[in-house]
VONUBA-290230 format. One record per residue: x, y, z of N, C-alpha, C in turn; residue in three letters. Coordinates in pm, whole numbers, plus 32768, in hexadecimal, padded with zeros to 4 digits. Layout:
XYZXYZXYZALA...
This chain:
3FB1445457903F2B43F957AE3EA04438579EUNK3E44440957A73DA9446657683D854469581BUNK3D7B43CD58593D1F43C558B73DAB43D2594EUNK3D7D43C659D23DD643DD5A3A3DAA433F5A40UNK3E1B43305AA53E4442B65AE33E4C42A55B6AUNK3DF142445BD13E0342675C373E2041AC5C75UNK3E8F41C35CCF3EB9412D5CCD3EB441095D7DUNK3E6E40A15D7C3E5740885E173EC640335E41UNK3F1140635EB83F70403A5EC43F703FEF5F69UNK3F893F685F8F3FBC3EF45FF940463F566045UNK3FFA3F7E60C640903FBE610E408D3F76617BUNK40FA3F4A619841183ECF621B41223F536275UNK40D83F4762F541013F92635240C03F3E63E0UNK41063EFF640740E03EBD648F40D03EE96503UNK407A3EE6656740753F2D65D940F33F1D6659UNK417C3F5C661941F03F92663E41E5402E6669UNK41F1406766F4421340D5671C41F140F367A3UNK41E4416567C641C141936863415D419E6878UNK410141BF682B407141E0683E402241546880UNK3FBC417868CA3F8640FC690A3F1C40C86886UNK3EFB403C68953EAB402D68103E0C40176854UNK3DB8403B681A3D14402C681C3CE03FA867D7UNK3C623FA6681F3C143F0B67CD3BE43F486748UNK3BDF3EFD66CE3B8E3F32666D3B193ED9666FUNK3AB43EFF66133A433ECD65FC3A563E3165D3UNK3AB93E0665783AD33DB0653C3B2C3D49659EUNK3B263D4D65FF3B833CF266783C133D0F665CUNK3C463D6D660C3CE23D7E66233D093DDB6665UNK3D8D3DED66963DBD3E5966F53E273EA36690UNK3DF33F4266C93E563F9C66443E6F3FFA669EUNK3EC74044667B3F1540AD66A33EA6412F66ABUNK3EC2417E670B3E7041FA66F53E8B424C669FUNK3F20425D66713F4342A166003F174294659DUNK3ED2421165693EB0422165123E1B424464BEUNK3DD0427765473D5D4280652C3D47431164ECUNK3CFD430564973CF8438864473D3E43A263DAUNK3D9B434E63E63E0F435F635F3DFC42FC62FBUNK3E4342D2628B3E62429F61FC3E8042116250UNK3EBE41FF62BB3F15417762CF3F9D418062B3UNK3FD441E56272406641EE6270408941B761ECUNK40E341E961B4411441DF613941BF41C2612BUNK41D7416961024283416560E842A241AF6076UNK42EF4216609E431D427B602043C642675FF9UNK43C442385F82443042135F31446542705EDEUNK447E42E15EE74481433E5E7B44FC43425E0DUNK44E9434F5DD5455043675D40456B43FE5D81UNK45CD44445D3845EB44CF5D5145A145075CEFUNK4547456E5CEA450345BF5C904470458B5CADUNK444A45335CF643CF44CF5D0C4367451D5D95UNK432645585D6D42E445AC5DE3426B452C5DFAUNK429344D15E58421044805E8A41B444A65ED6UNK414144DE5ECB40E6451E5F1F404344E25EE9UNK3FEE44D05F3C3F54449C5F1E3F1844F05F69UNK3ECA453E5F0D3E3B457E5F653DF1452F5FAFUNK3DD9457A60363DC3452C60A83DDD449F60D6UNK3E5C4486609B3EA4440560DB3F2844366108UNK3F5A449F60EA3FF444E4610D3FF644F96174UNK3F8944DD621E3FC4450362863FEF447662D2UNK400C442C629C402D43AA62AD40B1439F6308UNK40CB434963584152436663A141B742F46332UNK422942E76363426442AD634142714216637AUNK42A24196632742CC411C63704333412963D6UNK42F140FB6441436040C964B243E340B0646EUNK445F40BF649444EA40C8645D450A40136457UNK44DF3FC764B244C03F3364C244A03F0D6443UNK44403F3B63EC43F43F12637844313F4F6318UNK44A13FA6630D44B44002628545113FA76230UNK455A3F4F628E45CD3F17621B459E3E8A6200UNK45A43E3F619345763DBC618845F53D976122UNK46273D0C616346BD3CDB60F846993CEF6073UNK47343D06605447493D555FAB47093CF15F55UNK47123C935F7D46A43C175EF146253BE45EF9UNK45FF3C8B5F6B453C3C6D5F6145243CEB5F11UNK44BD3CBC5EB0446A3D215E73440A3D625ED0UNK43F73DE25EA6439F3E195EDC43113DD85EF1UNK42C43DCF5F3F422A3D925F5241BF3DBC5EEBUNK41CF3E315EAB41583E825E8441A63EBE5DFCUNK415C3EFA5DAC41713F5A5D4B41913FE15D9BUNK4211402C5D6A422B407F5DA9428C40F15D68UNK42B3416B5D9442CD419E5D53433E41B05D0FUNK43BA41455D504434414C5CF4440641065C6DUNK43A140BF5C51438340795BDA430F40C85B91UNK42C140F05BC44252411F5B76424341B25B6BUNK429541EB5BA0428842935B7242F542B05AEEUNK4378427F5B024389427A5A894357424459FDUNK434741E25A2B4303418C599D428741DE596EUNK423441EC59BC41B74241599241EF42CF5961UNK426043065997427943915975428043B458E1UNK42D64310588042EF4326581A4272431857A1UNK422542FB580C419F432157A6413343B357BFUNK417043E0580E4139448D57FE40F94499589CUNK4100442858E440B24461596640EA44A859B6UNK40C244E65A0740F8453A5A6540A2454F5B25UNK412F453B5B6440E045165BDE409745565C26UNK4000455C5C613FB245AC5C7E3F7B46135C39UNK3FA645C85BB23F5346045B613EEF45A75AEEUNK3F4C45495AB73EF444D95A813F1F44705AE3UNK3F5944675B223F7B43E95B8A3F6C43F95C0AUNK3F1D439C5C553F1943A95CE03F3043425D3CUNK3F30432B5D873F4E42AA5E053ED542A95E70UNK3ECB42255E953E7342085F083E9541C65F39UNK3EFF41CD5FDF3F1B414960003ECD4116606EUNK3EC340B660723E77405F60CF3EB4400E611EUNK3E923FF261A33EB83FCA62053E9A3F32621DUNK3F183ED562123F023E3562293EB23DF56284UNK3EB33E4A62ED3E763E1063783DF93DFE6351UNK3DA03E6462EB3D053E6D63233CD93E076290UNK3C5C3DD362A13C193D7A62553B813D926244UNK3B393D5C61E33ABC3D9361DB3A783D5E6258UNK3A183DA4627E39AF3D7662F739863CE962FAUNK39A33C9F636C39783C2C637F38C73C2D6388UNK388D3BA76377381D3BA6637537F43BD8640AUNK376F3C5163F837233C97646A379B3D0264ADUNK38033D0E6460385B3D8564A038613DFD6451UNK38613E7164AE38473EE6646B38BD3F136401UNK38B73F6B639239173F46630F398A3FC8633AUNK3999400263BA399F409B63D13A2D40B96383UNK3A8D406163943B1B406263353B0C408A62B7UNK3AEF3FFA627F3AB9402461D13A69408C61BDUNK3A0B40B9620939D6411561E73A00419361F4UNK3A5A41BE62393A8E4229624A3B32424F61D2UNK3B5841A261C73BBD41C1615E3B6C41CD60D0UNK3B09419460A63AA8418A602C3AA042326030UNK3A54424460833A2642E7608F3A9F433F6056UNK3B18433360773B6F436A604C3BC543625FD1UNK3BAC42D15FB23BE642A45F023B5E42D25EBCUNK3AF742D15EDC3A7A43025E7C3A9043865E6EUNK3AA444095F003AD444955EB83B48449F5E61UNK3BD2443C5E873C3D44595E2F3C0944395DAEUNK3BC843CC5D713BA7439F5CEA3B4F44135CB5UNK3B1344685D0B3AA844C85CB53AFF45515CB0UNK3B7845705D0F3BCE45C55CD83C2545BE5C74UNK3C6645315C8B3CAA451E5C073C7245275B52UNK3BB444F55B663B80451D5B0D3B5C45A35AFCUNK3B7145F45B573B1A468E5B3B3BA446DB5B31UNK3C2146C35B273CC246DE5B273CB546D65A95UNK3C8446595A443CB3462B59D73C2B463F5969UNK3BCB46AE59673B8946D7591C3B004682592EUNK3ADA466159A33A7A45EE59BD3A7E457D5966UNK3AFC455259583AFF44BC59003B004472597EUNK3AB743DB594F3ACD437C59B83B69434059B5UNK3B8842FB5A333BFD42F05A653C4142465A3DUNK3CBE420F5A383CC841705A393CFF41875AE9UNK3CBD40FE5B003CF940CC5B7A3D60406C5B64UNK3DB0405E5BC83E473FFF5BAA3E493FDC5C4EUNK3E5B3F765C4B3E723F0E5CF23ED73E835CD2UNK3F043E955D113F6A3E115D293F613DB15DB8UNK3F583D5E5DAB3F383CD65E0B3EBF3D0E5E60UNK3ED93D195EDF3E673D6C5F523E433DCA5F2BUNK3EA13E3D5F063E523EAA5ED43DFB3E875E44UNK3E043E335E093D9B3E1D5D8B3D253DD05DBEUNK3D253D915E273CA93D5F5E6F3C693DC15EABUNK3CC83E2D5F083C7A3EA55F343C3D3EE55EB8UNK3C823F105E3A3C4C3F585DF43BBA3F2B5DC6UNK3BB23E875DBB3B413E495D7D3AD93E585DD6UNK3AD73E4D5E4B3A813E6D5EBE3A563EFC5ED9UNK3ABB3F785EA53A843FDE5EA13A303FCB5E28UNK3A423FC95DD439DD3FC05D5D395F3F995D5BUNK396C3F035D8638F63EE45DBB38913F2D5E28UNK38CF3F635E8538963FB35ED0383440265E9AUNK3858405D5E26381C40E85DDC37AD40B55D9EUNK375E41075D7D36D640E05D2E371540E25CA7UNK36C940BF5C4836E040905BA936CC41065B74UNK368F416F5BAA36A141E45B483702423C5B77UNK375042355BD637D842865BE8382E42465BAEUNK381841C85BB73898416A5B57389D418B5ADAUNK382741965AA7381141C35A273834426459FBUNK383B429D5A5B3873432D5A63392143395A39UNK393542FE5ABC39CF43395AED3A4242B55AD1UNK3A1042405AA23A8A41CB5A963A6B41915A16UNK3ADA41A459C23ADC419659553B0141025919UNK3B7640D259B03BB1404659723BD440385A06UNK3BED3FA35A4B3C3C3F655A873C943F175A54UNK3D303F2D5AB23D913EBE5A873DB13E865AFBUNK3D863E075AF93D913DB15B7E3E2A3D765B72UNK3E7E3D745B973F173D385BB63F313CC15BE1UNK3F053C425C0D3F223BF45C353EDF3C195CD2UNK3E4C3C0F5CCF3DE43C545D633E153BB05DA1UNK3DE93BD85E233DEF3B6F5E7E3D343B375E70UNK3D1B3ADA5E413C923AB15E1E3C3C3AA95E97UNK3BBB3AA15EA33B873A815EF23B5639EF5F23UNK3B7D39AF5E793B8538EE5E8E3BD438DF5ED5UNK3C3B393F5F163CA739075F663D3B38AB5F38UNK3D75389D5F883DF438625F673E44380E5FE3UNK3EA837CB5F983EB13771603F3F3437E0608BUNK3F5A385760663FF238A860B83F9238D2610FUNK3F0038E461153EBF393A616B3ED838C36210UNK3ED1386161FC3ED537DD62503F6D37C86285UNK3FDB37CF622B405C37BB62684093384E6296UNK403C38D0627E4057393A62C1403A39216350UNK3FAE38FF63653F6C38EB64073FE1387F6458UNK400B380364034053379A644240DA37A26454UNK411437F563F7418F3825641241DA38B9643AUNK416C390F6421418B398B6402419139C86395UNK41883A4C637E416E3A6B631041F63A8B629CUNK41CE3A94622E422A3A8661C642453B3061A5UNK41B83B5E61A441C23BD9617242033C6E61C5UNK42203C25622E42573CA2627E42DC3C4962BBUNK435D3CAB628D43D03C9B629C44143CED6324UNK44413CBC637D44733CFA63AD45143CAB63EEUNK45833CE063B745F83CB4639E462F3C896438UNK46033C8F649E46293C716511460D3C056573UNK45663BF76533451B3BA2656845043B2864FBUNK44E23AA3650F44BB3A4F64C144103A5664AFUNK43EE3A0E646F43713A18642E431139E464A2UNK4354397164EF42F23942656442BB39A365D1UNK435A3A1065C943423A56662842CF3AC06608UNK429B3AD5658D424F3B39656841C23AD6656FUNK41973A5E6598412E39FF657140CA3A4165C4UNK40FD3A67665140713A8266AE40443B066680UNK409D3B58666A404C3BE06642400D3BF865BFUNK40343B5D654D3FE73B8964E63F683B44651CUNK3F4D3AF165453EDA3AC965633E733B2265A4UNK3E873B9065C73E603BEB66283E153C5165B3UNK3E543C4465343E313C9564A93D973C5A6495UNK3D393CA864573CAE3C6564263CF43C3C63ABUNK3D583C8763513D8F3C4562C83DAE3BC862B4UNK3DDE3B92635F3E273B46634A3DB63A8F6334UNK3D353AC363413CDE3A4A631A3C783A8B627CUNK3CBF3AC3624D3C8B3AD361B43CC93AA06165UNK3C583A6661043C803A1260A33CCE397160CEUNK3C76395261233C9938A9612F3C5F387160C3UNK3CB3382260933C7D37BA603F3BF7378F6056UNK3BB137AC5FBE3B02377C5FCD3B0236FC5FBFUNK3A9D36AF60083A7F36435FFF3A4D36345F68UNK3A0936905F1339D236575E983A35365F5E0DUNK3ACD36A05E603B0136645DF13B8E360D5E22UNK3B8D35FF5EC63BF4358A5EDA3BBE353B5F07UNK3B40352B5F1E3AEF34905F3C3B0534795FA1UNK3B3B33DA5FC53B52338160213BEF337A6010UNK3C3E33C35FB93CCB33705FC33D0133CF6037UNK3D78334C606F3DB7339061043DFD340E60DEUNK3DEF34A6611F3E3D34DC61133EBD34F26172UNK3EA234BD62073ED934A6627B3F0E34146265UNK3F7733D362813F83333C62A33FBD332862FFUNK3F9A32DF63593FDD32CE63FB3FEC322663FAUNK402131F364594019317064853F99311964B0UNK3F65317164F43EC2314765293E71316164CFUNK3E5C31C864983DED320964433E22325C63C5UNK3DEA326763703DD532D162FB3D46333F6325UNK3D8933B262DE3D04341062D93D01344D6260UNK3C80346962483C49346F61A73C2F350661C3UNK3BFA354061603BA935B661573B2A35D36191UNK3B2F355261BD3A78352461FA3A76352762B5UNK3B18353862C43B3334F3635B3B88356D63AFUNK3B453604636C3B76367963CD3B4D367B643EUNK3ADD365F64493AC63668650F3B3835F26550UNK3B5F359965293BB6353465863C3F356E6577UNK3C6335A464F13CD735DB64F13D0436506538UNK3CAA369A65423C97372265513C89371F6604UNK3C5536D3661B3C7136B666AC3CDD369766FCUNK3D0B362D669D3D733604669B3E11367666B7UNK3DE936B166743E47374766883E3B378D66FBUNK3DB8378167363D7B37FA67913D513853677DUNK3D1D384867103CA138AD66F93C2438B46745UNK3BEB392867813B6E38F967C23B0938DE6761UNK3A7C38A267C03A48387E679139F438D36728UNK39CC395A676C399B39D2673039EA39C76677UNK3A5239F266A33AB739F365FF3A8B398065B3UNK3AA33907660B3A8038A9659339F9389C6551UNK39AE38B565A338F738B7656A3903392A64FAUNK394239B3652739333A2864CE396839E46425UNK39ED39AC644A3A19398563DF39CA39166380UNK398E38CF63B83953385D636A38B7388F6355UNK38A638E0636B381B393263403832399B62ECUNK38A739C262B838D039F4624638B139CA61ACUNK386B39EA6164383E39A160FC389D39DF608FUNK38B239A3604338FD39A15FBF38A239FF5F6AUNK38EF3A775F6238C33AB85EF539353B175E7DUNK39133AD45DEB395C3AE75D8439013B385D17UNK391F3BC65D5238BC3C215D0639143C665C9EUNK38F63C755C40394B3CAC5BDF39103D4D5BC6UNK39883D855BBD39AF3E145BBD39373E655B55UNK38E53E345AD938A13E3D5A9E38DB3ED45A38UNK39393EE25A3039883F4B59F03A0A3EF359A0UNK3A313F2B59323A963EF658DA3AE43EBC5928UNK3B373E4D592A3B983E0E59783BDF3DDF593EUNK3C683DC8594E3CE53D8F59243D133D3A59C5UNK3D213CB659A63D833C5959FC3DC03C2859E4UNK3E493C765A1C3ECC3C1A5A013F073BD45A8CUNK3F2D3B6F5A5E3F7C3B045AC7400C3AC65A96UNK40583AA25AFA40CE3A2E5ADD408B39AE5AE5UNK40DD39615AC240CA38D15AD7414638855A89UNK412337DC5AA2419F377D5A87421737955AF3UNK41F337C55B6B424837CF5BCF422137765C50UNK428037155C74424A36C55CDE421037215D78UNK417636FA5D87415037315DEA40FA36D55E50UNK412536DB5ECD40F936675F37404E36585F02UNK402A35C45F103FA935975F133F98356E5F76UNK3FFB351D5FD83FCD34E56037406A3514609EUNK401B3514614240B7351D617A40BF34BD6207UNK4106348361F84140341862474178342562D1UNK413734086358416B340063DC41683378641EUNK41C032FB63EA4191329263F941A9326C6475UNK41F032A664E841C132B36580416532EA65C2UNK412B3314655140BC3353658240E833DB65F5UNK4182342E65C541D6348B660041D234F965BFUNK416B357265D5416D35D3656941BD36506590UNK4241361165E342D9367B65F5432E364B65ADUNK433735F3656943A535C76510436336016497UNK43C835D4641843E0360E63A5438C35A46353UNK431C35C4631142A7356C62DE431135186253UNK42CB3494625442E6348F6193425834BE611FUNK425B34B860CE420734F1605F41F5348D5FF5UNK41B034815FC4418934555F4A414834D15EFAUNK417D34D65E554150352B5E1B410035145D9FUNK40E035995D80406B357D5D06409935FB5CBFUNK4055361A5C31404A368D5BF2403A37095C29UNK4085376D5C3A4038381B5C4940A338765C42UNK409038DA5C8140FB393D5C75415E39375CFDUNK417838DB5D4741B438C95D8F416938D05E44UNK410339375E1D409E39425EA7403A39245E6DUNK3FE9396F5DFB3F5A39545DF93F4E38A15D93UNK3F0038525DDE3F0A37DF5D753EA038015CF3UNK3ED037B95C8C3E9737E05C033DF337925BFFUNK3DE437355C463D5037075C3A3D0337775C85UNK3D2B379F5CDA3D1A37EF5D073CB4388E5CA3UNK3D27389B5C673D2C39115C173CD439185BA6UNK3CDB38665B743C8838425AE03BEB38475B26UNK3BD1381D5BB43B2038365BD53B1738BD5BFEUNK3B7139125C233B3E39935C2B3B2039EC5B9CUNK3B6039C25B4A3B883A0B5AB73AF839BE5A7CUNK3AF339535A823A61390F5A2B39E839435A69UNK39EE39625AF6397139B35B2039593A3B5B1CUNK39DE3A895B1B39A93B1A5AFA39AF3B325A52UNK39DE3AD15A0D39D73AE1597C394E3AC2595FUNK39043A6259A6386A3A48597F38323AA6599EUNK383B3B0359E837C23B865A39380E3BEF59D1UNK388E3C1F59A4388E3C5A593C384E3C5458C3UNK38433BAD586338223BAD580E37873BC4580DUNK37353B79589636B63B9D588536A63C3C588FUNK36E63CA358A736B83D315899372A3D54582FUNK374D3D2157DA378B3D3E574237E93D935768UNK38413D7457CF38A73DDC57F639343DBE57E9UNK39843DF157933A1F3D9A57813A603D80581AUNK3AA73CFE581E3AF33CD458623B803C7A57FBUNK3BC73C6658493C753C4258053CA33C13585AUNK3CBE3B7C58413D2E3B28587E3DBD3B27587BUNK3E013B4D58B13E983B3A58683EF23B0558DBUNK3F1F3A5F58C53F8B3A1658FF3FF83A3858CBUNK40663A47590940DA3A3D590741383A015931UNK415C398F58D341CC3927593E42263947595BUNK423E38F859AA42E738F75A054302399D5A3CUNK429039B95A7442943A415ADE42433A2E5B58UNK429A3A755BBE42443A565C4041F53AC35C60UNK41BF3AB25CCF413F3B1D5CE5417F3BAF5CF9UNK41F53BC25D4642643C3A5D3842B23C585CDDUNK42ED3C0C5CB8433D3C415C3042E13C715B9DUNK42403C5A5B9742003C635B1F41EE3D1A5B26UNK424F3D615B9F42183DE05B9142B03E095B9FUNK43153DC95B9B439C3DF25BB244113DC35B44UNK43F63D445B09447B3D285A9344363D725A04UNK44953D7659C144743DD1594344083D9158F8UNK44173D2C58FC43BF3CDD588043293CE758A4UNK42F63CB7592D426A3CAD593E42393D405966UNK42AB3D8659A442813E1D59BE42723E605942UNK42A13E5658B742733E81581641F13E5257FAUNK41D93DD5582B41473D8C57F340EE3DEB5858UNK41093E0C58F1408C3E1D5936407C3ED15909UNK40E33EFF58D140E33F98588840953F895843UNK40C93F3A57DB40603F21574A3FCB3F245775UNK3FC93EBC57BB3F323EBC57D93EDC3F445819UNK3F3A3F9358703F013FFD58943EF24073581FUNK3F5B407157C63F4A40C457483EC4409F56E4UNK3EC9400856F23E393FEE56833DE1400056BAUNK3DC4400A57463D4B401057BD3D3740C0578DUNK3D9840FA57783D87418757743D4541C756FAUNK3D59417F56A83D5C419055FD3CD2414655D2UNK3C794116561F3C1540DB56033BAB412E5602UNK3B29412155B93AC0416055BA3A52412E55D2UNK3A3640CF561F39C9406C566B39A7408A56DFUNK39A24108571739734103578938EC411C579DUNK38AF40C257E6385B4086581437E140DF57BAUNK
């Protein structure tokens, strides 16, 4: 391959460990042993694959309790088992033309009025890695690839850089099922019933709920009122909650007034990367549109009303996000391509053979394009 590829990867690493936690500026509690590190990376090596990342290689492994998922659960993000062997068939060489930038799921973009310390540190290292990859490959621009929260982190990273820098160092972005800023209903179900994105074999989702609510990322991508309107998202016997009712819902869930105010003060930003971009998503899969706790008991398994999506992200939100960033890209006369793959879920898009082949085809197509801004 002619250009190098940088993969922005989400990393599951909740604060289990022996170190004492410290308070971060975004209001979340994190462990001291993550400070100054990449946030950790789940390394699932094949024989002969040396997975190391420049300035991301000092991270400590996941606690044992989080290393084992049920055998029928797919990995939560693009990982070395699927990506490296597939890309290697097309000439990529790890740490030569292929690099990774693990991202910690606990962190989130800074809330209104909060200093972006965590993001700034991470973005600085990603920027250095991009420049390193470019220099190592005859100063050619790189292709940025991200999946799920990693795609969102990659998009936020690119939008944090000057346009002149993007033009020089970023050839193309490939966003695979990004978690959109327009929001999705699973963010609410994670708050109500515990996270689906973190799996601890010996702990039920409800047992992880309080921990999850301490993460800044738990309040990222709440369904936007501009997309979901006044449709009930949470249904109970006594009242319903729409995207306009977060003040009441979050207060019922025990969030402090300060946290609720910060969430409500956060403005929806759907900024296009303004570099050539390909956006891939799954669709035609039952995806929760509403969650029902008829007896107002959030400690029981809810019922769901389903709509279209990729099992995690609602298609209505994807289309709203795509419409806006496509408009911005067209205004700048910058390439944008949207690919919807039916009957594919949020996770299997990077695991199953058929969608993974399509993903790889789009990466290869991006590599051969000659329309860098």
